[in-house]
C-alpha positions in Angstrom: 55.3 28.4 -34.8 57.3 30.5 -33.3 57.3 31.9 -29.6 56.1 34.7 -31.1 52.8 33.5 -32.2 49.8 35.1 -30.4 47.0 33.0 -29.8 43.2 33.5 -30.0 41.8 32.2 -27.0 38.2 31.9 -26.0 37.4 31.5 -22.4 34.3 29.3 -21.4 33.0 29.7 -17.7 29.9 29.7 -15.4 31.3 32.8 -13.0 33.7 35.2 -13.3 34.5 38.1 -10.7 33.6 41.2 -10.3 30.6 39.8 -12.2 29.3 37.1 -10.3 30.9 34.7 -7.8 31.0 31.2 -5.7 34.1 30.2 -5.6 37.9 30.1 -6.6 36.6 30.0 -10.4 35.6 33.1 -10.5 38.5 34.1 -9.6 40.8 32.2 -12.3 38.3 33.2 -14.9 38.8 37.0 -14.2 42.9 36.8 -13.6 43.9 34.3 -16.1 42.4 35.9 -19.2 43.7 39.4 -18.1 47.0 38.0 -17.6 47.0 36.2 -21.5 45.8 39.7 -22.8 48.3 41.5 -21.2 50.9 39.0 -22.7 49.6 39.9 -26.0 47.0 37.2 -26.9 43.5 37.8 -28.1 41.1 36.6 -25.6 37.3 36.7 -25.3 35.2 35.2 -22.5 31.7 33.7 -22.5 29.7 33.4 -19.5 26.2 33.4 -18.6 23.7 36.9 -17.4 22.6 35.6 -14.3 19.9 38.2 -12.6 22.3 39.2 -10.1 24.7 40.7 -12.6 24.2 44.5 -12.7 23.4 45.5 -16.4 23.7 48.9 -15.9 26.9 49.2 -13.7 28.9 47.2 -16.2 27.4 48.9 -19.5 26.6 45.4 -20.9 24.9 46.2 -24.6 23.3 44.6 -27.4 25.3 43.0 -30.4 22.8 43.0 -33.5 24.5 40.0 -35.1 24.2 38.1 -31.4 20.7 38.9 -30.8 17.5 36.9 -30.8 19.5 33.4 -31.5 17.7 30.4 -31.9 18.4 26.9 -31.0 15.9 23.8 -29.8 16.5 21.8 -26.6 14.8 18.9 -26.7 11.4 19.8 -28.1 11.5 23.3 -26.8 12.9 26.3 -29.1 15.3 28.6 -27.2 15.5 32.5 -27.9 19.0 33.8 -26.4 21.3 36.7 -27.0 24.7 37.4 -26.4 25.7 40.6 -25.2 28.7 42.6 -25.1 31.5 44.0 -22.3 34.3 44.4 -21.0 36.0 43.2 -18.2 38.0 45.8 -17.0 41.6 45.3 -15.2 44.2 47.2 -13.8 46.4 47.1 -17.3 44.1 45.8 -20.0 40.5 45.0 -20.7 39.0 42.0 -21.9 35.9 41.2 -24.2 33.2 39.7 -22.5 30.2 37.8 -23.5 27.3 37.6 -21.8 24.6 34.7 -22.6 21.5 36.4 -21.7 18.3 34.2 -21.5 15.6 35.2 -18.9 14.0 31.8 -18.4 17.7 30.3 -17.7 19.4 32.6 -16.2 17.9 36.2 -16.0 15.2 35.4 -13.5 18.0 33.6 -11.0 20.3 35.5 -8.8 21.4 32.3 -7.5 23.9 30.5 -10.1 23.5 26.5 -9.8 20.9 25.9 -6.8 17.4 27.0 -5.5 18.1 29.5 -2.4 14.9 28.5 -1.0 15.4 24.8 -1.2 19.1 24.3 -1.3 18.8 22.0 -4.1 20.5 21.9 -7.7 18.0 23.6 -10.1 16.2 20.9 -11.9 16.8 22.1 -15.4 20.7 22.8 -14.8 21.6 20.4 -17.5 19.6 22.6 -20.4 21.0 25.8 -18.8 24.7 24.3 -19.5 23.5 22.4 -22.7 22.3 26.3 -23.9 26.2 27.6 -22.7 27.9 24.8 -24.8 25.8 25.5 -27.8 25.8 29.0 -27.6 29.9 28.9 -27.8 29.4 27.6 -31.8 26.7 30.3 -32.1 29.0 33.1 -31.1 32.0 31.6 -33.2 29.4 31.1 -36.4 28.0 34.5 -35.9 31.2 36.6 -35.5 33.3 34.8 -37.8 36.0 34.7 -35.0 37.7 31.3 -35.2 39.6 30.7 -31.6 43.0 28.5 -31.7 41.6 27.1 -28.4 38.4 26.9 -26.1 39.5 26.9 -22.6 36.6 25.2 -20.9 36.1 25.2 -17.3 34.8 22.5 -15.1 31.4 20.4 -15.3 29.1 23.5 -16.9 31.4 23.9 -20.0 31.8 19.9 -20.6 29.8 19.4 -23.3 31.7 21.8 -25.2 34.5 19.2 -26.5 31.9 16.7 -27.1 30.5 18.9 -29.6 33.5 19.9 -31.0 34.2 16.1 -31.6 31.1 14.9 -32.8 28.3 17.4 -34.4 30.9 19.7 -35.6 33.9 17.6 -36.6 33.7 18.0 -40.3 32.5 21.9 -40.0 35.8 23.7 -41.5 35.2 26.3 -39.3 35.8 24.5 -36.0 37.9 21.5 -37.3 41.2 23.8 -36.3 40.1 24.6 -32.8 41.8 22.5 -30.1 40.1 22.4 -26.5 41.8 22.6 -23.2 39.6 21.4 -20.1 40.6 22.9 -16.6 39.2 20.9 -13.5 38.7 23.3 -10.9 36.5 20.8 -8.5 36.1 17.4 -9.3 33.6 16.7 -6.8 30.9 18.4 -8.8 29.9 16.7 -12.0 27.0 18.0 -13.4 24.9 14.5 -13.4 21.7 14.3 -15.0 19.0 11.2 -15.6 19.9 9.2 -18.9 16.5 9.8 -20.5 17.9 13.7 -21.0 20.3 12.9 -23.4 18.0 13.8 -26.3 18.1 17.2 -25.3 21.9 17.7 -25.7 21.3 16.5 -29.6 24.8 15.1 -29.6 25.0 11.6 -31.7 23.3 8.8 -30.7 26.7 6.8 -29.9 27.9 9.2 -27.3 24.5 7.8 -25.2 26.5 5.4 -23.8 29.3 4.5 -21.0 31.8 5.0 -23.9 30.5 8.0 -24.6 29.3 10.7 -21.9 27.4 8.2 -19.5 28.7 7.2 -16.3 27.3 4.6 -14.3 24.0 5.0 -16.1 23.6 8.6 -15.8 24.9 11.7 -18.1 27.9 13.3 -16.9 29.1 16.8 -18.3 32.6 16.5 -16.3 33.2 13.5 -18.0 32.4 14.3 -21.2 34.8 17.5 -20.8 37.6 15.0 -19.8 37.1 12.6 -22.6 36.5 14.8 -25.4 38.9 17.6 -24.6 42.6 17.4 -26.0 44.1 18.4 -23.4 43.2 18.4 -19.6 44.5 20.6 -16.3 43.7 20.9 -12.8 45.0 23.6 -10.4 47.9 22.1 -8.9 50.5 19.4 -9.7 50.0 17.0 -6.5 46.1 17.5 -7.3 46.7 16.2 -10.9 48.5 12.9 -9.5 46.0 12.4 -7.0 42.8 12.2 -8.6 43.9 9.6 -11.3 46.0 7.6 -8.7 43.7 7.3 -5.6 39.5 6.9 -5.6 39.7 8.9 -2.2 40.6 12.2 -5.0 38.8 10.5 -8.2 35.2 10.9 -7.2 34.6 8.0 -9.6 36.3 9.6 -12.4 40.2 8.2 -11.9 39.6 5.5 -14.5 38.6 7.9 -17.2 41.3 10.3 -15.7 44.0 7.7 -15.9 43.4 6.7 -19.4 44.2 10.0 -20.2 47.2 10.9 -17.6 49.3 11.6 -20.6 47.3 14.6 -21.6 46.8 15.7 -17.7 49.0 18.8 -16.5 48.5 20.6 -12.8 49.3 24.1 -12.8 48.8 26.1 -9.5 46.7 29.0 -9.5 48.3 32.7 -9.3 47.0 35.0 -6.7 46.4 38.7 -7.5 49.3 40.8 -6.1 47.5 44.0 -6.2 44.8 42.7 -3.7 46.6 40.2 -1.7 49.6 41.7 -0.6 50.6 43.5 2.8 52.4 46.1 1.1 49.7 47.5 -1.0 46.5 46.3 1.3 44.7 49.4 2.0 42.0 46.9 4.3 44.9 46.6 7.1 45.9 49.5 9.5 49.4 49.4 8.8 50.8 48.1 5.5 54.0 45.9 5.9 56.9 43.8 4.3 59.5 41.8 5.4 61.7 44.7 6.3 59.3 46.3 8.8 57.7 43.3 10.2 57.0 44.9 13.6 54.0 46.6 11.9 52.0 43.1 11.0 51.4 43.8 15.1 49.2 46.6 14.2 47.2 43.8 12.4 46.8 41.7 15.1 45.8 44.4 17.7 43.1 45.3 15.2 41.7 42.0 14.8 42.0 41.4 18.7 39.7 44.8 19.3 37.3 43.3 16.6 36.8 40.2 18.7 37.1 41.7 22.0 40.4 39.6 23.1 44.0 41.0 24.4 46.6 39.8 22.4 49.6 38.7 24.0 53.3 38.6 22.6 53.8 35.1 23.4 50.1 33.5 22.5 49.7 32.8 18.7 46.4 33.6 17.2 45.6 30.9 14.9 43.5 32.2 11.6 41.0 30.0 9.8 39.2 31.1 6.8 37.1 28.5 5.2 33.8 27.1 3.7 32.7 24.9 7.0 32.5 21.3 5.8 34.2 18.3 6.6 36.8 18.2 3.9 38.1 21.3 4.9 39.1 19.4 7.8 36.1 21.0 10.5 35.7 17.3 11.7 39.1 17.3 12.5 38.8 21.0 14.7 35.7 19.6 16.2 37.2 16.3 17.2 40.2 18.2 18.7 38.5 20.9 20.1 38.8 20.5 23.8 42.5 19.4 23.3 43.3 22.6 21.0 41.8 25.1 23.7 44.2 23.5 26.4 46.9 25.2 24.3 48.4 28.5 24.4 46.7 30.1 21.5 43.9 32.2 20.4 41.7 30.6 17.3 40.1 32.9 15.2 37.4 31.2 12.2 35.8 33.0 9.6 33.5 31.0 7.3 29.8 29.4 6.4 29.1 26.0 5.3 27.5 23.2 7.3 24.8 24.1 9.3 26.2 21.4 12.2 29.6 23.6 12.0 27.4 26.8 12.9 26.3 25.3 15.8 29.2 23.6 16.9 31.6 27.0 16.5 28.4 29.4 17.8 28.5 27.3 20.9 32.3 27.2 21.4 32.4 30.7 21.0 30.3 31.6 24.3 32.2 28.8 26.1 35.6 29.7 25.5 35.0 33.3 24.7 38.5 33.9 25.7 40.6 31.4 23.5 38.4 31.3 20.7 36.1 33.7 18.2 34.1 32.9 15.1 32.2 35.1 12.5 29.8 32.5 10.9 29.4 34.5 7.6 31.4 36.0 5.2 33.4 39.7 5.2 36.0 40.4 2.9 37.7 43.1 5.2 38.1 40.9 7.8 39.5 38.1 5.7 42.4 40.7 5.0 42.4 41.5 8.8 42.7 37.6 9.9 45.7 37.0 7.0 47.5 39.8 8.3 46.7 39.6 11.8 47.3 36.0 12.7 50.5 34.5 13.6 49.7 31.3 12.1 46.8 29.9 9.6 45.1 26.4 9.9 44.3 24.5 6.5 43.9 20.8 7.6 42.0 19.8 4.3 41.2 16.3 3.2 41.7 17.1 -0.3 42.8 20.4 -1.5 42.8 20.9 -5.5 45.0 24.5 -5.0 43.7 26.4 -2.2 44.5 30.5 -1.9 44.5 31.1 1.6 47.8 29.2 2.5 49.2 31.8 -0.1 48.1 34.8 0.9 48.9 33.8 4.1 52.7 33.3 3.3 52.7 36.6 1.4 51.7 38.3 4.9 54.3 36.2 6.9 51.4 34.2 8.5 52.8 31.1 8.8 50.7 28.3 7.5 50.2 24.9 9.1 48.7 22.7 6.4 47.9 19.0 5.4 50.0 17.4 2.8 47.4 17.2 -0.2 47.0 18.9 -3.5 47.7 22.7 -4.0 49.0 23.0 -0.2 51.8 20.4 -0.9 52.7 22.2 -3.8 53.1 25.7 -2.1 53.9 24.9 1.8 57.3 23.4 2.6 58.1 22.0 5.8 60.3 23.9 7.7 64.0 21.9 8.4 65.2 23.7 12.0 68.5 22.2 10.8 69.3 24.1 7.4 66.2 26.5 8.4 64.4 26.4 4.9 60.7 25.6 4.5 57.6 28.2 4.9 55.5 26.3 7.1 54.3 23.0 9.0 53.0 20.3 7.4 51.3 17.1 8.5 50.8 14.0 6.3 47.9 11.8 8.0 44.3 13.0 7.7 44.0 12.5 11.2 43.1 15.3 14.6 46.1 13.6 16.5 48.8 14.5 13.9 47.5 17.9 13.3 47.5 19.0 16.8 51.2 17.6 16.7 51.7 20.0 13.8 50.3 22.6 15.7 52.1 22.0 19.1 55.8 21.8 17.0 54.7 25.8 15.4 53.8 27.0 18.8 57.1 25.7 20.4 59.1 27.4 17.9 56.9 31.0 18.1 57.3 31.2 21.9 60.9 29.8 22.6 62.6 31.3 19.6 61.6 34.6 17.8 64.3 34.5 15.5 63.9 31.6 13.9 59.9 32.3 13.9 60.9 35.8 11.9 63.2 33.2 9.4 60.1 30.8 8.8 58.1 34.1 8.3 60.6 35.6 5.9 60.9 32.6 3.8 57.1 32.6 3.4 57.1 36.2 2.0 60.0 35.7 -0.4 57.2 33.3 -2.5 56.2 34.5 -6.2 52.5 33.3 -6.7 52.0 35.7 -9.2 49.5 34.8 -12.4 52.4 35.5 -14.8 54.5 32.0 -13.6 51.3 30.5 -13.8 49.6 32.5 -17.2 53.4 31.4 -19.2 52.4 27.7 -18.4 48.9 28.0 -19.9 50.6 29.5 -22.8 53.2 26.9 -23.4 50.3 24.1 -23.1 48.2 26.3 -25.9 51.2 26.1 -28.2 51.5 22.7 -27.4 48.3 22.0 -28.8 48.1 24.2 -31.5 51.9 23.4 -33.1 
């Protein structure tokens, strides 16, 4: 296949910005298809139409051929439509199909969990069986056969299984290859074995050799087992998940068997949004050529939280989900010690109730050294990225991580644990030859984290010139989606050659 061949790619996902989002998957599902289309490939996206998606705003319309389609899930007939719109980006527009079924999606504003109980919806298996089956209906009814179906996370995990079993002898589907991307291995789509009949998959898949894992149906395992190729969102994470049971969440053996088909590609970031030279959410735009303008953001951030910024006191920012695996246990454990340091700590995020309580009480106790906002606020996120001197990410595991990349772009020096995407994007500063763009600790321990924070404070307060070098080293990074998209295209081509 010549490098000029344009591919047809169907991108199957459960969330896409700007329509609907719970996490990083939605950002990737928007940015990557746009970039692939800009590169000349033919991309279409399929995503459920949840109740929170505004049809009028996004001009979602009926397609006669794709209206009132019927399939059976278990003993129930399910009627659905695939409605059409466009994902409109700055340089291109990508056709998107919304899977519309009032019972499974339309009546719910929340994606995977019941907002009242916090529990997963009990019919999530049926909701995402429908998404997988709808892909085959879409291809058949449109008469548009993609070269690649790019599947994402457990919600699309059954697509490769259907392709390799139910549809394996169908001439329409025979040439199609699947690539499965793991964005978060800890969510697997696990359901009772008794529900297998709902999938309508062949009996032989109802086993540990098939889509069962430890006696239960596992949608993610299905994706890992039956896809032609697997990717995840950083090179280091790709190795961690099959080598180490702390990262593999019980699927390390399945991954280990497929390691030759497993690749890591770091997510890009949207540099039309996260870029201090064009960011309209910060008081003064800046670049590595006029770093002094960054101080305006520090001042505004301080005003926002009602503290007085000091030249020699670094502001350490954190924007995170407040859960153990994001290192919140390390922060809690070392909090009293951190408050003895010459810093001002700012945290934005939501998560575990115990951390809401802990940080709120610490906010009153140490109000002159610690500020927190429990919730999410996009303007504030930009201000923290631009106005902090350092950015702390002590994650236990981090498939990719975006905030460390945003921080590097904004000259906000990251302090991270060496794992996953953090290990791939933050290089430990080397005082001898002045290389590196941040501070890195290896062991998951409060003690090592505090030591690394102290190393950063020492350079920040005693050697401004070196500190500026570290800032500038980070600001030279290129995390554009173009780099990552080229790597995906290389893999698609490898599959279709």
